[in-house]
C-alpha positions in Angstrom: 0.0 0.0 0.0 1.4 3.4 -1.0 2.1 6.0 1.6 2.0 9.4 -0.2 2.6 12.4 2.0 4.0 14.9 -0.6 2.6 13.1 -3.6 1.8 9.6 -5.0 4.3 10.0 -7.8 7.1 9.9 -5.2 6.1 6.4 -4.0 8.2 3.9 -6.0 7.2 0.3 -6.3 10.7 -0.8 -5.3 13.2 0.0 -2.7 15.2 3.2 -3.3 18.8 3.8 -2.3 19.5 7.5 -2.1 22.2 9.7 -0.7 21.8 13.1 1.0 24.8 15.3 0.9 25.1 18.7 2.6 27.7 21.0 1.3 30.4 22.4 3.6 29.6 25.2 5.9 32.0 27.5 4.0 29.5 27.3 1.1 27.2 30.3 1.4 24.3 28.2 0.2 25.0 25.4 2.6 22.4 23.3 0.7 21.5 19.7 0.4 21.7 17.5 -2.7 19.9 14.1 -3.1 21.3 11.7 -5.6 20.2 8.2 -6.7 22.3 5.0 -6.9 23.6 6.1 -10.3 24.7 9.5 -8.9 22.0 11.5 -10.7 20.6 14.5 -8.9 17.0 13.8 -7.7 16.4 16.7 -5.3 18.3 19.7 -4.0 17.6 22.5 -1.5 17.8 26.2 -2.0 17.7 29.1 0.4 15.8 32.1 -0.9 18.2 35.0 -1.5 16.4 37.3 0.9 16.2 34.6 3.6 19.8 33.5 3.8 20.0 34.1 7.5 16.8 32.3 8.3 16.2 28.6 8.6 14.0 28.2 5.6 14.7 26.0 2.5 12.9 25.2 -0.7 13.3 21.7 -2.0 13.3 21.5 -5.8 13.5 18.6 -8.3 16.3 18.1 -10.8 14.6 20.6 -13.2 14.5 23.3 -10.4 10.7 23.0 -9.8 9.8 23.6 -6.2 8.2 20.6 -4.5 8.1 21.5 -0.8 9.5 24.2 1.5 10.6 23.6 5.1 11.2 26.1 7.9 11.7 26.1 11.6 8.6 27.2 13.4 8.8 30.8 14.7 9.5 31.1 18.4 7.1 34.0 18.5 4.2 32.2 16.8 1.3 31.7 19.2 3.7 32.8 22.0 1.4 31.9 24.9 3.7 29.5 26.7 2.6 28.2 30.1 5.7 26.1 30.7 9.4 26.5 29.8 9.5 23.2 27.9 7.0 24.6 25.4 9.5 27.2 24.3 12.2 24.5 24.0 9.8 22.3 22.0 9.1 25.2 19.6 12.8 25.7 19.0 13.0 22.2 17.6 9.8 22.2 15.6 9.9 22.3 11.8 7.0 22.8 9.3 6.9 21.5 5.8 4.6 23.1 3.1 3.6 22.2 -0.4 5.6 24.0 -3.1 7.2 27.3 -2.2 4.4 28.2 0.1 4.2 29.2 3.8 0.4 29.3 4.0 -1.3 27.2 6.7 -3.5 25.8 4.0 -0.5 24.2 2.3 1.0 22.6 5.4 1.9 19.0 4.8 3.4 17.9 8.1 5.2 19.0 11.2 8.4 17.5 12.6 9.1 17.9 16.3 11.9 16.8 18.6 10.5 14.9 21.6 13.5 14.7 23.9 14.4 17.9 25.7 17.5 16.8 27.7 20.8 15.1 26.9 20.3 11.6 25.7 22.3 9.1 23.5 19.3 9.0 21.1 17.5 11.7 19.1 13.8 11.2 19.0 11.5 13.0 16.6 7.8 12.7 15.9 6.0 13.6 12.7 2.4 14.8 12.5 0.5 15.1 9.3 -1.4 18.3 8.7 -4.7 16.4 9.1 -3.7 15.3 12.6 -4.7 18.6 14.3 -4.9 17.2 17.8 -1.3 15.7 17.6 -2.2 13.4 20.5 -0.4 10.6 18.6 2.2 10.9 15.9 1.8 9.6 12.4 5.4 8.7 12.0 8.3 8.6 14.5 12.0 8.7 14.0 14.6 7.2 16.4 18.3 8.0 15.9 21.3 6.6 17.7 24.3 8.9 18.0 26.6 6.0 18.7 25.5 4.0 15.7 25.1 7.1 13.5 21.8 5.7 12.2 18.1 6.6 12.2 15.0 4.5 11.6 11.6 5.9 10.6 8.5 4.0 11.8 4.9 4.2 10.9 3.1 5.8 13.9 3.6 3.9 17.2 4.1 0.6 15.4 7.3 -1.3 14.7 6.7 -1.0 10.9 9.9 0.4 9.4 9.4 2.6 6.3 13.0 3.9 5.9 16.5 3.7 7.4 19.4 6.1 7.2 23.1 6.0 8.2 25.6 8.8 8.4 29.0 8.6 6.9 31.8 10.4 8.6 34.6 11.9 6.5 37.3 14.5 6.7 35.0 17.2 5.2 32.4 16.5 7.9 34.8 17.1 10.7 36.7 20.0 9.2 34.2 21.9 7.1 30.8 20.8 8.5 29.6 18.8 5.6 27.2 15.8 6.0 26.4 12.7 4.0 23.6 10.2 4.6 22.9 6.9 3.0 19.1 6.4 2.9 17.1 3.3 2.1 13.4 4.1 1.4 11.1 1.0 1.4 8.7 0.3 -1.4 5.6 2.4 -1.8 7.0 5.0 0.7 7.1 8.7 -0.3 10.9 9.3 -0.9 10.6 13.1 -0.9 9.0 12.9 2.6 11.8 10.8 3.8 14.5 13.0 2.3 13.0 16.1 3.9 13.0 14.4 7.3 16.7 13.5 6.8 17.5 17.2 6.1 15.5 18.4 9.2 17.3 15.8 11.3 20.6 17.2 10.2 19.4 20.8 11.0 18.3 19.7 14.5 21.5 17.8 15.2 23.6 20.7 14.1 21.7 23.1 16.4 22.0 20.7 19.3 25.8 20.5 18.8 26.1 24.2 18.4 24.2 25.0 21.6 26.2 22.3 23.5 29.5 23.8 22.3 28.3 27.3 23.3 27.3 26.0 26.7 30.7 24.3 27.3 32.6 27.3 26.1 30.8 29.7 28.5 31.1 27.3 31.5 
């Protein structure tokens, strides 16, 4: 059974082996590129020129046509926090929209970190736009820092829909580049999975950055 989130045309009948590469931090674009097993570009991310300093990216296909846009949820949006953890949760929440839109009517899904304290695993929940109550997630992601791997599950079940592993190279340590090997299972929306991989990298980078700042000031 197909699991379209972005679109049914992105649900392949066979397993897909893709690679997500993030260019080095010295690159002003700092964008992602997704390639298939033959090395052909499938997707890439762009940062709108006027929004270079903001965490918003537009994901385009090989022809440059926008497919989705992703952005970190504003800390000021609906700023009626009752508890400190709510502000923390907002910091690690990303929204994904159809095309180059930011309209609420084009929201596809929301990605939110679920762990708010140091832990050897990064846990993220995904809520589809139709899941307005968000009492239960539609997908969940569990990552192991030690194994450098992540698994995406369907809801609260043990059904795996995609797996990813991070490769560590010299450019990663020195220049801040990233590379992920991703296996997308048959009939699963590969654009959806690729966007989650990009968001995971953004969240992990912010966690490392904030940890480094904390240790430097202590």
